[in-house]
N, C-alpha and C positions, 0 to 999 in steps of 0.2 A: 505493497500499496505505501504511496503516495506521503502526502503530509497527512496527519489526524487535526482533530480539532476533541481541542482538552474536554474533556467529560461529560461529551457526549457520543453514548457505546449505541451498540445495532444486538442483535440475535445471529447467531451462525450456528453450525453445524461443523464443524471440524473433529483432523488427530492431531496428536497431538507427538504424530514423529511417523518417519515409514512405519504403515504397517497395522500403528493402535488402531482401540478399535476407533468411530467415531461418537462424538460429546457431545452436547450442549454447551454453548460458549460463549463470553459475554466479551465486544470488542470495541473500539476503538471506530466506532462511522468512518470509512475512510472517506474524503477530500480531492475531485478530483486535479490533480496538475497539469500544465503544457499539451495541451494538445490529447484534453482523453473525457471522459463523463464519469459524474457522477448517476447513478441508478436505480432509485429507488427499485426494491423486484418488488413485483406481485405475483413470480410464480417459478419454476426451475427444473429443467428436469433431469433426471441420474439418466446416463450415462455409464455403459458395458467401462470408456476411457478414462470413467474421474473414478472407480474402486485400481485399478490399472496405476493411476498416478498417485493414489495411498499409496498402493505397495513397491513405487521406488519404483515405478515402470520408467520417471528423466530423469532418475536419483546420476549425477556427475557429468548427465551433461546438462542441465538446465541449472539458475536457481532458486530453491527456494523458497518462499519461508513456514515459518512456525508462528500459532498451531496453525496448517494445513487445511484454506475451504477449499473446496471441489466443487467442481459446478465448472457443464463450461460454457450449457444453452441456461437458455429465460427472456422472461418478459419483465417489463416496467417500465417505471416513469424517472426520467428526465430531470432531478435536481435543475433546481433553475428555469426549467424554459415549460420543463408538464408535459415536451412530446414526449407518448406514451408510441416504445420499440420495441423487438423485441431483434435476435440472431445471436450466434455468436462470443463468450465474452472473454474468451481464453487469448490471456497473457504471460508474458513475463515479467516477473516473478512467476511463476508457479505459487497459488497455494492464498490465490486472494479471486478465489471462486464463487457462482451465486448460489451456493448454498448458505444464506445467511440475507440478512435484511434487505444490507442497500453492498453497492462493489462497484469498483471505476472500472471503464475498460475503457482503451483508444478509439479519438472516435475514427481509426478509417478500420476496427474492426468489422467482419461481417451482419449489420448489422441493415432495421425493416423499418418504416413506419406500422406500429399494430394497430390495426383494423378499430376501432369502435365498437361492430358489431358481431370480433370475436379474443372469444373468451381467450383472457390469456394465460391459462392452461394447456390446450391449447396449443396457442401457438408455442407457447414454452418448449414442448413436446415437437416442436418440428424440425430445426434447424439443420443438426449433423447427420442422426438418423433419416431425416426426410429429406434433406440434396446429397447425401452419400447413395440413397433411394431411389431416387430424378434422373440421378447424372449416369449409373449401376447401367438401367436402362432401356437410356440413350445409346449405352458406351456397343451393347446388340446390337448398332443396325437397323435389318433387314430380316431380321431371325425371325424367326415368324413362331416358334416354340421354343419353352426357357422349362430347366429344371432352377427353382430354387431350396435351394440347402438350408433350413431355418429361418422358418416362414412367419414366423410367430409373431417371435418380436419384432422393434419396433421398425429395424429396418429392414426385413423380412414383410409388416403388413405390409409396407407403407411400398415394397417392391413390385409387392404379391397385383394390389392395384393398377397402379400406374403403366405396370406391362399391362393387363389385362383393357383397360384404357385404350392400354396403347395397338391392339387389336390382337394380342402374343395369346400363344394356346399356354397354357401356367400350368406347371409338373409343379408344387412344391412338396416337398421330403423332408420331414423329420430325422433327427444323430438320427443317422442305422440305419437304413428305412434302404429299400432295394433298390436302385438307380436307373433306369431309363433311360437309352439315348435324346436328346431333343441338337437340337442344331446349337444352343447357344446353358452354358450355368454359369450364375449366380450363388456361389459359395458364400454363404455366412457361420459358420461354426467349426468347420476343419482343426482339428486339434492343434493339427502344425500341416509341417510343408508337400510331406509323403499322401497322406491323407486327404491334401487336396490334392494333391495330382492322382491322388486315387477313381476320385471324384470326374476328376476333367478327361480323363479315358472318354467317358458319354455324351460328351460332347467336344466340336470344335473352337469354337469361342468361350472358351472360361473366364471369374472372374473372379478372385476373393477379395477379405477384407483384413480377413486373418496376419500369413503369415505370407514370407518372396516366398517366390512360386521362381520356380526356376531356367520361364520365362517373364521377362522382363513383362511383355505385350500384358495379363493376366496379376500387376500385380493394381491393385488397383485405388488409389488418394486420393477424397474428394477433395472436392476445387472448391470453397466456398462463393456467394457474390451474393447482392444485395436486390438484384435479376432473381434471381433464385427463390426467394429469399418471399417477392412476393409474387410471385410464380405462386409454388407454395400454397401460397395462405388465398389466392383465388383463385385455385380448385377446394380450397377446400371452405371458405367463401356458398359458391354456387353447386359443393352435393355432390365435387364429381372426385370426393378424397374424403375416406376418413380418417379422426387420429384413434390408437387404441391407448389410450389412457387406462390402464386397467387397477389402476391406486389412484391416488393423495390425499396427500400427509402433512401432515403440518408441518409448518417448519419443529415450532419445538418435543414432533412426537418423531422425526426424523432417525434418530441417531438408529434406527436396522436399515437403512434405504434400502444396502445391501445387503440386505438377506434374503435368501431365492433371490431367482429368479427366472421368476413364473411366463405369459403370455403379455403384449402391450409393454404401451409405460409409463413407471413411475413419475408423479412430479407435484414436488415440493411446493403446498400454500403458505406463502407468510401471512 
């Protein structure tokens, strides 16, 4: 965090160290520095990446602050201007994330206006999972059929809907299910490179989100943009995309948000 206001606090969910359990803590409310926005959050969504950060995924590769507040995605209101926004808030140093009542974010992050008629919890659940799914499906090009391994999580739920809306035949497959041949594969769950590449034998065009393949063309990295966020919000508003929220958890009860990995998204409500 940059500058803090003396005596002004906020509630957050944080870990005291790498691998430590999440706790409800009171921290100083952050104040925006140059080219930053301070945002009062309405909601934050939980992504698998958040847990990996707490477990030390980026240890040694980038600065961290402790207590470490995880959280990449959120929706809220810019302090001072009242502008409603949603998007991705991840930035360095790591540990000043969206599992908190207030957050600062570089103005250049992937952010978009939050429509008045869009539920902030729904908007908070869109950015990482929605942009990843949309870009994965668009990477399939003219492929007519697609295997989606892991169709019930955040990315998978979006990918199934977006692929079907694009006119593709979708074959949803759970972990360990028998695979069939298709034009393309989106693998969201493989435990390692070898299991992904075993799945990829069923489709000539394949992408994974977890591990590095020996074929660089199969490695997928999401590139977010304001335009993509606006497009996703418009799809939700038009009824063309349903956001799969399975849990809405009040911030002060959110220390267990990493427990279990059921279908859909978990959203923290401030």
